C-alpha positions in Angstrom: -0.3 -0.3 0.3 2.8 2.9 1.3 4.6 1.7 -2.5 1.4 2.9 -4.4 1.1 6.2 -2.2 5.2 6.9 -3.1 4.6 6.1 -7.0 1.4 8.0 -7.2 3.6 11.3 -5.4 6.3 10.2 -7.6 3.7 10.6 -10.7 2.9 13.8 -9.7 6.2 14.7 -9.9 6.8 13.8 -13.1 3.7 15.2 -14.1 4.1 18.4 -12.8 7.4 18.7 -14.2 6.1 18.2 -17.4 3.7 21.0 -16.8 5.8 23.4 -15.2 7.8 23.1 -18.2 5.5 23.6 -20.8 4.3 27.1 -18.9 7.6 28.3 -18.1 8.7 27.6 -22.2 6.1 30.8 -23.2 7.4 33.0 -20.5 11.6 32.5 -21.1 13.7 35.1 -23.2 14.9 34.1 -26.7 17.9 34.1 -25.4 19.2 33.2 -22.0 21.8 32.5 -19.5 22.8 28.9 -19.1 26.3 28.7 -17.2 27.5 31.3 -14.1 30.9 31.9 -12.9 31.6 31.6 -9.5 30.5 35.1 -8.6 27.0 34.6 -10.3 27.7 36.8 -13.0 26.2 34.7 -16.3 29.3 33.7 -18.6 27.3 31.2 -20.8 24.5 31.7 -22.9 21.9 29.7 -25.2 18.9 30.3 -27.5 15.6 28.9 -26.2 14.6 25.7 -27.0 12.1 23.1 -25.6 14.9 20.8 -25.5 16.8 22.9 -22.5 13.2 23.5 -21.0 12.1 19.9 -21.1 15.3 17.6 -20.9 14.4 17.4 -17.0 11.3 16.0 -16.6 11.7 13.8 -19.6 14.9 12.3 -17.9 13.4 12.0 -14.4 10.3 10.3 -16.5 12.4 7.8 -17.8 13.9 7.3 -14.7 10.5 6.3 -13.0 9.6 3.9 -15.8 13.1 2.4 -15.4 12.4 1.9 -11.9 9.4 0.7 -11.7 9.8 -2.2 -14.0 13.1 -2.8 -12.9 12.2 -3.1 -9.0 9.1 -5.7 -10.3 12.2 -8.5 -11.1 14.2 -8.6 -7.4 16.9 -10.9 -8.9 18.4 -8.0 -10.3 18.4 -6.4 -7.0 22.2 -5.9 -5.8 22.6 -5.2 -2.1 25.4 -6.3 0.3 23.1 -9.0 2.0 21.8 -10.5 -1.2 22.7 -14.0 -0.6 21.2 -13.9 2.7 18.0 -13.3 1.6 18.5 -15.4 -1.3 18.1 -18.2 1.7 15.7 -17.0 3.2 12.0 -18.6 3.3 9.5 -17.2 0.2 7.5 -15.1 2.7 10.2 -13.3 4.5 12.4 -12.8 1.0 9.1 -11.2 -0.1 8.9 -8.9 2.8 12.6 -7.9 2.3 12.1 -7.1 -1.4 9.0 -5.1 -0.8 11.1 -2.6 1.4 14.0 -2.2 -0.8 11.0 -1.8 -3.8 10.0 1.0 -1.0 13.0 2.4 -0.3 14.1 2.6 -4.4 10.7 4.3 -4.8 11.5 6.8 -2.0 14.9 7.6 -3.7 13.2 8.1 -6.4 10.0 10.6 -4.9 13.5 12.5 -3.2 15.3 13.3 -6.4 12.4 14.5 -7.8 12.2 17.0 -5.2 15.3 17.7 -5.3 15.2 17.6 -9.4 11.8 20.2 -8.5 13.7 22.9 -6.8 16.6 23.0 -9.2 13.7 23.5 -12.3 11.9 26.0 -10.4 15.3 27.6 -9.5 17.1 27.6 -12.7 13.7 29.3 -14.2 13.7 31.5 -11.9 17.2 32.5 -12.4 17.0 33.0 -16.2 13.9 35.2 -15.5 15.8 37.1 -13.0 19.3 36.9 -14.8 20.9 35.7 -11.8 22.6 33.3 -10.0 19.7 31.5 -7.5 20.7 28.0 -7.1 22.5 28.0 -4.1 24.9 24.4 -3.9 23.9 24.5 0.0 20.5 23.9 -0.3 21.2 21.2 -2.5 23.6 19.7 -0.8 20.9 20.1 2.5 18.0 18.6 0.6 20.2 15.7 -1.1 21.2 14.8 2.6 17.3 15.3 3.7 17.1 12.6 0.8 19.7 10.2 1.9 18.6 9.7 5.7 14.9 8.3 4.9 16.4 5.4 2.4 19.6 4.9 4.9 16.9 3.9 7.3 14.7 1.8 5.1 18.1 0.1 4.5 18.6 -0.5 8.1 15.5 -1.4 8.4 16.0 -4.2 5.6 19.2 -5.4 7.3 17.2 -6.1 10.8 14.4 -8.1 8.9 17.2 -10.0 7.7 18.7 -10.9 10.5 15.3 -11.6 12.4 13.9 -13.5 9.6 17.6 -15.6 10.0 16.8 -15.8 13.5 13.0 -17.7 13.3 14.7 -19.4 11.0 17.8 -20.9 12.8 14.8 -21.2 15.9 12.7 -23.8 13.9 15.5 -25.8 12.7 16.2 -26.3 16.7 
């Protein structure tokens, strides 16, 4: 159930990025800055193009689709305790895989929030002609995205240990 909630959030983020890109395209100047020096001054310019505005939503949507497809095949998962999980009983293995899927979906959702922030700030920097994307904010958002994922993976580790202990006690 919680996987579907995250997937709906991810779909809304992806759809919103496309809607924003379409809205922003008409409001962009014909020529705008695409790179800034360390003092915040524009040092590279580009002509208005849908590929510049729509690239981030397309990449995010492709990443979401690829993630949804690949998470349906647990044999493709690559994580440190894969061999230990393979030895678990089927219901326990499925519970671990569900937790891993949730961690992956959560990562994609949090990455979507980060990309939304970057997209909004880039639009603002183009319109205002000043550098608005602060690396400290991007790093803070990235750190905020990493913590929940690490907690999910920590929970996977605890689940595996618990399931292994159950199996050992059943064998004794």
